[in-house]
Structure formats: C-alpha cells, structure tokens
C-alpha positions as CSV (number, residue, x, y, z in Angstrom):
1,M,-39.6,-10.0,19.0
2,S,-40.0,-6.6,17.3
3,A,-40.2,-4.3,20.2
4,A,-37.2,-2.0,20.1
5,L,-34.5,-2.2,22.8
6,P,-35.3,0.3,25.7
7,T,-33.0,3.3,25.9
8,R,-30.3,2.8,28.6
9,R,-31.0,5.6,31.2
10,R,-28.1,6.4,33.4
11,A,-28.9,6.1,37.1
12,L,-28.7,9.4,39.1
13,C,-28.3,7.9,42.4
14,L,-24.8,8.5,44.0
15,P,-22.5,5.5,44.4
16,L,-22.0,4.4,47.8
17,A,-19.0,3.4,49.7
18,C,-18.7,-0.3,50.0
19,L,-20.8,-1.4,52.9
20,P,-18.5,-2.4,55.8
21,A,-18.9,-6.0,57.3
22,L,-22.4,-6.2,58.2
23,L,-22.8,-8.6,61.1
24,A,-26.1,-10.2,62.6
25,G,-27.4,-7.6,65.5
26,T,-25.6,-4.5,64.0
27,A,-27.5,-1.4,63.0
28,V,-25.2,-0.3,60.3
29,A,-27.0,1.5,57.4
30,Q,-26.0,3.5,54.5
31,T,-27.7,6.2,52.6
32,A,-28.2,7.2,48.9
33,R,-29.9,10.0,47.1
34,T,-32.0,8.6,44.0
35,E,-33.8,10.4,41.4
36,L,-36.9,10.7,43.5
37,H,-35.9,9.9,47.3
38,A,-33.1,9.7,49.7
39,V,-33.1,6.0,50.6
40,R,-31.2,4.3,53.7
41,A,-30.4,0.6,53.4
42,S,-30.4,-1.2,56.8
43,V,-29.6,-4.7,57.6
44,V,-32.2,-6.4,59.7
45,V,-30.7,-9.8,59.8
46,S,-27.5,-11.5,58.7
47,G,-26.4,-15.2,58.5
48,L,-29.0,-16.4,55.9
49,E,-27.5,-19.1,53.5
50,Q,-28.2,-18.3,50.0
51,P,-31.8,-17.0,50.9
52,W,-34.0,-17.3,48.0
53,G,-37.7,-16.2,48.7
54,M,-39.7,-14.6,51.4
55,A,-43.3,-14.1,52.5
56,W,-45.0,-12.3,55.6
57,L,-47.4,-14.0,57.9
58,P,-50.5,-12.1,59.3
59,D,-48.7,-11.7,62.7
60,G,-45.7,-9.9,61.1
61,S,-43.2,-12.8,61.1
62,L,-41.3,-13.3,58.0
63,L,-40.7,-16.6,56.3
64,V,-37.4,-16.8,54.2
65,T,-36.2,-19.8,52.1
66,E,-32.7,-21.1,51.9
67,K,-31.6,-22.7,48.9
68,R,-29.9,-25.4,50.9
69,G,-33.6,-26.6,51.7
70,T,-34.3,-24.8,54.9
71,L,-37.1,-22.4,55.8
72,R,-36.2,-19.8,58.4
73,V,-38.4,-17.4,60.4
74,V,-37.8,-13.9,61.3
75,R,-39.5,-12.7,64.3
76,G,-39.2,-9.3,66.0
77,G,-36.4,-8.3,64.0
78,R,-34.5,-11.4,65.0
79,L,-33.5,-14.5,63.1
80,L,-34.7,-17.7,64.8
81,A,-31.8,-20.3,65.3
82,E,-33.8,-23.4,64.2
83,P,-35.4,-23.7,60.7
84,V,-39.1,-24.9,60.4
85,A,-39.2,-28.6,60.6
86,G,-41.5,-31.0,58.5
87,L,-41.0,-29.9,55.0
88,P,-40.5,-32.5,52.2
89,K,-36.8,-32.8,51.1
90,A,-35.8,-30.1,48.9
91,T,-32.5,-31.2,47.0
92,A,-29.9,-28.6,46.7
93,H,-28.7,-29.4,42.9
94,G,-27.1,-26.7,40.9
95,Q,-29.5,-23.8,40.6
96,G,-32.3,-25.9,42.4
97,G,-33.0,-26.1,46.2
98,L,-35.8,-24.7,48.3
99,L,-36.9,-21.6,46.1
100,D,-40.0,-19.6,46.6
101,V,-42.7,-19.1,49.6
102,A,-46.3,-17.6,49.4
103,V,-48.9,-17.4,52.0
104,H,-52.4,-18.0,51.0
105,P,-54.5,-14.7,50.7
106,E,-57.0,-16.2,53.2
107,H,-54.2,-17.5,55.4
108,A,-55.9,-16.1,58.6
109,R,-58.9,-18.4,57.8
110,N,-57.2,-21.5,56.4
111,G,-53.4,-21.2,57.5
112,W,-52.0,-22.6,54.4
113,I,-48.5,-21.8,53.1
114,Y,-46.9,-22.8,49.8
115,W,-43.4,-23.3,48.7
116,S,-41.6,-24.6,45.8
117,Y,-38.4,-26.6,45.7
118,N,-36.4,-29.0,43.8
119,G,-37.7,-32.6,44.2
120,E,-35.5,-35.4,43.2
121,Q,-36.6,-38.9,41.9
122,D,-34.3,-41.4,40.7
123,G,-31.5,-39.2,40.0
124,N,-33.6,-36.6,38.1
125,H,-34.7,-33.3,39.3
126,G,-37.5,-30.9,38.6
127,T,-39.7,-28.2,40.4
128,E,-42.4,-29.1,43.0
129,V,-44.9,-27.1,44.9
130,A,-46.2,-28.3,48.4
131,R,-48.4,-26.6,51.0
132,G,-48.6,-27.0,54.6
133,K,-49.6,-25.3,58.0
134,L,-47.6,-24.1,60.7
135,A,-48.1,-25.8,64.1
136,A,-48.8,-23.6,67.1
137,D,-45.2,-23.1,68.0
138,G,-44.4,-21.7,64.6
139,L,-41.4,-24.1,64.0
140,R,-43.1,-27.2,62.6
141,M,-45.0,-27.5,59.3
142,T,-47.9,-29.9,59.6
143,D,-50.7,-31.1,57.1
144,V,-48.1,-31.1,54.3
145,Q,-49.4,-31.9,50.8
146,V,-47.4,-31.9,47.5
147,I,-49.8,-30.3,45.0
148,F,-47.7,-30.1,41.9
149,R,-44.7,-32.1,40.3
150,M,-43.0,-31.0,37.2
151,R,-42.8,-33.6,34.6
152,P,-40.7,-35.0,32.9
153,K,-37.8,-34.6,35.3
154,S,-34.3,-34.3,34.1
155,G,-30.8,-34.5,35.3
156,G,-29.4,-31.0,34.7
157,G,-28.8,-28.4,37.5
158,Q,-30.3,-25.3,35.6
159,H,-33.3,-23.2,35.1
160,F,-35.8,-24.3,37.8
161,G,-37.7,-21.1,38.0
162,S,-39.7,-20.5,40.4
163,R,-41.9,-17.9,41.8
164,L,-45.5,-18.5,43.4
165,V,-48.1,-15.8,43.2
166,F,-51.9,-16.0,43.8
167,G,-53.7,-14.1,41.3
168,R,-56.9,-12.1,41.8
169,D,-58.9,-14.9,40.3
170,G,-57.8,-17.0,43.3
171,Y,-55.7,-19.4,41.5
172,L,-52.1,-20.1,42.2
173,Y,-49.4,-19.4,39.3
174,I,-46.1,-21.2,39.4
175,T,-43.3,-20.0,37.2
176,L,-41.0,-22.6,35.7
177,G,-37.8,-22.7,33.9
178,D,-36.8,-24.8,30.9
179,R,-34.2,-26.9,32.7
180,G,-31.6,-25.6,30.4
181,D,-32.9,-28.1,27.8
182,S,-34.3,-25.8,25.2
183,A,-31.3,-24.7,23.0
184,G,-31.6,-27.5,20.6
185,K,-33.7,-28.2,17.7
186,G,-35.5,-31.7,18.8
187,R,-36.9,-33.1,22.0
188,E,-34.5,-30.5,23.6
189,Q,-36.7,-27.8,22.9
190,R,-38.9,-28.4,25.9
191,A,-40.0,-24.9,26.4
192,Q,-42.1,-25.2,23.0
193,R,-43.8,-28.4,24.0
194,L,-47.2,-28.6,25.7
195,D,-46.6,-32.2,26.7
196,D,-43.7,-30.9,29.0
197,H,-44.1,-28.5,31.9
198,A,-40.5,-26.9,31.2
199,G,-40.3,-23.3,30.4
200,S,-44.3,-22.6,31.3
201,V,-46.5,-20.9,33.7
202,I,-48.8,-23.1,35.6
203,R,-52.3,-22.3,36.9
204,L,-54.0,-24.4,39.6
205,H,-56.7,-24.3,42.3
206,D,-55.1,-23.8,45.7
207,D,-55.3,-27.4,46.4
208,G,-53.6,-28.4,43.1
209,R,-56.7,-29.1,41.0
210,V,-56.7,-28.0,37.5
211,P,-59.1,-25.2,36.5
212,S,-61.6,-26.2,33.9
213,D,-61.0,-23.2,31.9
214,N,-57.3,-23.6,31.6
215,P,-56.3,-23.0,27.9
216,H,-54.9,-26.4,27.1
217,V,-57.2,-28.7,29.3
218,R,-59.1,-30.3,26.4
219,R,-56.2,-30.4,23.9
220,A,-54.9,-33.8,23.3
221,G,-51.4,-34.6,24.2
222,A,-51.0,-31.2,26.2
223,L,-50.5,-30.9,29.8
224,P,-53.6,-29.4,31.5
225,E,-51.7,-27.5,34.0
226,I,-50.1,-25.2,31.6
227,Y,-51.2,-21.6,31.3
228,N,-48.7,-20.6,28.8
229,H,-45.2,-21.6,27.6
230,G,-42.2,-20.5,25.7
231,H,-40.0,-19.1,28.6
232,R,-36.5,-19.6,29.5
233,N,-36.2,-19.0,33.3
234,I,-38.8,-16.9,35.2
235,Q,-37.4,-15.9,38.7
236,G,-39.7,-12.8,39.0
237,A,-43.4,-12.5,39.3
238,A,-46.0,-10.0,40.7
239,L,-49.5,-8.8,40.0
240,H,-49.9,-5.2,38.5
241,P,-51.7,-3.1,41.2
242,T,-54.2,-1.8,38.9
243,T,-55.0,-4.3,36.2
244,G,-54.2,-7.4,38.3
245,R,-52.4,-9.0,35.5
246,L,-49.4,-11.3,36.1
247,W,-46.1,-9.6,35.3
248,T,-43.1,-11.8,35.1
249,H,-39.4,-11.5,34.2
250,E,-36.8,-14.1,32.9
251,H,-33.3,-14.7,32.5
252,G,-32.1,-14.5,28.8
253,P,-28.7,-16.2,27.5
254,Q,-25.9,-13.6,27.4
255,G,-28.3,-10.7,26.9
256,G,-32.1,-10.9,26.3
257,D,-33.4,-10.7,29.8
258,E,-37.3,-10.0,29.4
259,I,-40.2,-8.5,31.2
260,N,-43.7,-10.2,30.0
261,I,-47.2,-9.8,30.8
262,E,-48.5,-13.3,31.1
263,A,-51.5,-14.2,29.1
264,P,-53.4,-17.4,28.7
265,G,-52.3,-19.8,26.0
266,A,-49.7,-17.4,24.8
267,N,-46.2,-18.6,23.4
268,Y,-43.4,-16.3,24.6
269,G,-41.0,-17.4,21.9
270,W,-38.0,-19.3,23.7
271,P,-35.7,-20.5,22.1
272,V,-37.2,-19.7,18.7
273,V,-36.8,-16.1,19.3
274,T,-34.7,-14.1,21.7
275,H,-32.6,-11.0,22.1
276,G,-29.9,-13.2,23.8
277,R,-27.0,-15.0,22.1
278,N,-25.2,-18.1,22.6
279,Y,-22.7,-18.2,25.4
280,G,-19.0,-18.1,24.4
281,F,-19.5,-17.7,20.7
282,G,-22.1,-14.9,20.6
283,T,-23.9,-16.5,17.8
284,R,-27.6,-16.0,17.2
285,I,-30.2,-18.3,18.7
286,G,-33.3,-19.4,16.7
287,E,-34.9,-17.0,14.1
288,G,-34.2,-13.7,15.6
289,N,-36.0,-11.3,17.6
290,S,-39.5,-11.7,16.4
291,T,-41.8,-14.0,14.7
292,S,-45.5,-14.4,13.9
293,G,-47.6,-16.0,16.7
294,M,-45.1,-15.2,19.6
295,V,-45.3,-12.5,22.1
296,D,-42.9,-9.8,22.1
297,P,-41.2,-8.8,25.6
298,L,-42.3,-5.6,27.2
299,H,-38.9,-4.7,28.1
300,V,-35.5,-6.3,27.4
301,W,-32.0,-5.9,29.1
302,V,-29.0,-6.3,27.0
303,P,-26.5,-7.0,28.2
304,S,-28.1,-9.1,30.9
305,I,-28.6,-8.2,34.6
306,A,-29.7,-11.6,35.5
307,P,-33.2,-10.5,37.1
308,S,-34.5,-12.2,40.4
309,G,-37.2,-11.1,42.5
310,M,-40.0,-8.5,41.5
311,A,-42.4,-6.2,43.3
312,F,-44.8,-3.3,42.4
313,Y,-44.6,-0.6,44.9
314,T,-48.1,0.7,46.5
315,G,-46.9,1.9,49.8
316,A,-47.1,5.4,51.3
317,R,-43.4,5.5,52.7
318,F,-42.0,6.3,49.3
319,P,-45.0,8.4,47.8
320,R,-43.0,9.4,44.5
321,W,-42.4,5.5,43.9
322,Q,-45.9,4.5,43.9
323,G,-46.8,2.5,40.9
324,N,-43.1,1.7,40.1
325,L,-41.8,-1.6,39.5
326,F,-38.6,-3.0,41.4
327,V,-36.5,-5.8,40.0
328,G,-33.4,-7.4,41.8
329,A,-30.5,-8.2,40.0
330,L,-27.9,-11.0,40.4
331,A,-25.1,-10.4,37.8
332,G,-25.9,-6.7,37.8
333,Q,-25.8,-6.3,41.6
334,T,-28.4,-3.8,41.4
335,L,-31.8,-2.8,42.3
336,V,-33.6,-1.6,39.2
337,R,-36.5,0.8,39.4
338,L,-38.9,1.0,36.5
339,T,-41.3,3.7,35.8
340,L,-44.5,3.0,34.1
341,E,-47.2,4.7,31.9
342,G,-50.1,2.4,31.9
343,E,-48.5,-0.9,30.9
344,R,-45.4,0.7,29.3
345,I,-42.0,1.1,30.7
346,V,-40.6,4.5,29.9
347,R,-37.8,5.0,32.4
348,E,-35.1,3.0,34.5
349,E,-33.1,4.0,37.3
350,R,-30.5,1.5,38.9
351,L,-30.0,1.8,42.8
352,F,-27.2,0.8,45.0
353,N,-24.9,-0.3,42.0
354,G,-22.4,-3.0,43.1
355,V,-23.0,-2.2,46.8
356,L,-25.3,-4.6,48.4
357,G,-24.3,-7.8,46.4
358,R,-26.5,-10.1,44.3
359,I,-30.0,-9.2,45.0
360,R,-32.2,-12.4,44.8
361,D,-35.5,-11.1,45.8
362,V,-37.4,-7.9,46.5
363,R,-40.6,-7.4,48.3
364,Q,-42.9,-4.8,49.8
365,G,-43.4,-5.3,53.3
366,P,-46.7,-4.9,55.4
367,D,-44.9,-1.5,56.6
368,G,-44.8,0.0,53.1
369,L,-41.1,-0.5,53.1
370,L,-39.0,-2.5,50.5
371,Y,-37.1,-5.6,51.5
372,L,-34.2,-7.3,49.7
373,L,-32.4,-10.5,50.1
374,T,-28.8,-10.9,48.9
375,D,-27.7,-14.2,47.6
376,A,-24.6,-15.1,49.6
377,Q,-23.5,-17.7,51.8
378,D,-23.9,-15.2,54.5
379,G,-26.9,-13.6,52.9
380,Q,-28.9,-10.6,54.3
381,L,-32.3,-9.2,54.7
382,I,-32.0,-5.5,54.0
383,R,-34.7,-2.8,54.6
384,L,-35.0,0.3,52.4
385,E,-36.1,3.1,54.3
386,P,-36.8,6.9,53.4
387,A,-33.9,9.1,54.7
388,D,-35.3,12.4,53.2
C-alpha cells in the first residue's frame, strides 16, 4: 500500500484533569479548548454495560446496544431501566455480542430498526443482522426477521466487525471482520476469499435480498452478498456528506489501522498487504505495504489507536468543524478530528486524550451535537457541546 504514512500532528487541545466519578443523573462536565472550538463534555447517562452502537428514533429517543446482548432506550435524557424485549439471542463471545444498530431512512413510514450481533450455531459464531419494529410501548420488538447470516461461522472470539449504514442508493451496507482467521497462507486467509463472508463489506436490499448489480452476483463460487473484500476488522463506517460514498476504518495488527473509501468489487489487501506487524515479534505480514490490484488506504495510524465509531460532522453548533471526520479510539482513548480537502485527509487533532476512556462510538445527534459512547462496564453516553 504505497500511500505515505500521514505526518503526525501534535494536538493543541489542553489536557483535561481526569474526570471525577460520573454518576447517573449528575451534571458533571469538563471543558477543553481545541484548535477551533472550546468544547464541553457532559455525561448524559451512565450505567451502560459495554455500550457498542447508537441510533436515534424520529421522536428523539436514542437506542443504545450493549455488548452483553441488550438494547437500551434513552428517553428524555434518562436511561430506561428495562431493555427492549424480543430480540434474537446475541451471544457475548470474545469481541462479539450485540453490536451496531441503525434506523431505516424511512422509519417514520415503515418502522424498521436494524441491528447486528454475534449469532451462535453449534458452537460456532458469526455476525448476523436482524430487523424489527418497536411495539407501541417502545420496549418490545415485533416482526423480527433475520436478514443476513455470515458464513461460514467459526469458533474464535475475534473480529466480528460490525457497522450498519444505509447508502444513498437505498441499500444496507454491513461491515464484517475476518474473525481473526486471515493471518495464515491457506484456508485461513479468509478475507481474500470470495466464497467466505469474512473480511468483507456486504450490500443488501433492506429486506435482505441481494441486489442484482452486486459485483460478484454472477461469479461462480462467490457469495453474492459481497460488495468488496480484503478487510481485517471494520468498526467504523459513515457516508461522506458531499459525495455520498461509504468511508470506513478498520483495526490493523500492531499498527496499520486504516481509513478506506469503499468501492464495488475492490480488494483492500488484508492480509497480503498491511502497514501493521505481527503481535509480539513485530515481523512483517504478507508482502509489505502495497501491491498491484489492491487498494491503498487513504489514511494510516502507526502505532494503532484501535479506531471504533465514525461520523462526519455536518451540524451548525460547531461551525468550524463542518465537513470534518471524527473517529473514536479504544486503545488510544481519544477522539480524533480529521480535516479534509476533498477526499484527502490533511490534518489530525486529538481531543480529550486519556480523559474520557475507551471511545467505542461517535455520532452526530439530531440536535447538531456530537455524542460518544465509552466502552466500560459502567459505560457512558457523553455529549460534546460548544463552550465558546
């Protein structure tokens, strides 16, 4: 992958004092001055158990997934005590469990809600996607349908993906991980196989049908759901606000976290090419950083930040951030702000370094503010507000 590594930029935000214990119902907030805005981080709710993904309903309620397999509702700034009932079992296994959640673009008309999760079968595991509709009380899922099951499933507990994004074309895009099975040279190079969903982006109609123009739909031996492949573990995905193209990021091994722009039929290289190194030994993986026929990443992090969650900012509350890309970081325990020129990333700033904890997801809310989920047993929903 021939793209030069990005120049590291020193963040100009002031380090914050460690946040004090943030209890549910408190109004504790901290303020930091970043390069372009003074920002206040306020805890909306606490008490979430390893939250993973979030999505707003038209009435302003927020759905939050917990990795253990529960879907929670935040309504009126309060976390409801009871989780939503009626979901198929999501098995907490290693990095898997209940993962992302998305609301259909025409939810006001059709009521559909989608979620991804680890589905277990005969001791093996893999990412599945289901959809359903909330009952009138908002606490029970009805009309549940499983619309996608990853195959083949396997026993490991790593690299399930998974983000859900509806494209401007109306299709549902599902990002998957390689299940930790792509480091070898044989069958284990799952992300390079088209008869295997591992390490791919999936493209479906909203009811699970395969689009007739998917790139491999007429290719013998290929799984028709695959939109592209060669990924390691995609945990961030968002549509560019101008082009409408799907941007993603994925975890690399000991370095080599990537941002990519997804294209039909493309091969993104893992594990043939990567900027990462083998754990423990630091030895090279595959053939190096670049090779013909495989897509170079748009941006690379070395060392890894373990990115998770991704959002383009388009709101009015932070006017100087419009068009910027925000990425949460787990190992990095930071929020990364990326400045773009067209489809080039030209600057990076890191916010709240080591202050908020492991950031699992980042989204723009309907109020034009940014919201974060922290990955912890007592996880939090945090709102970023202007403090200028």
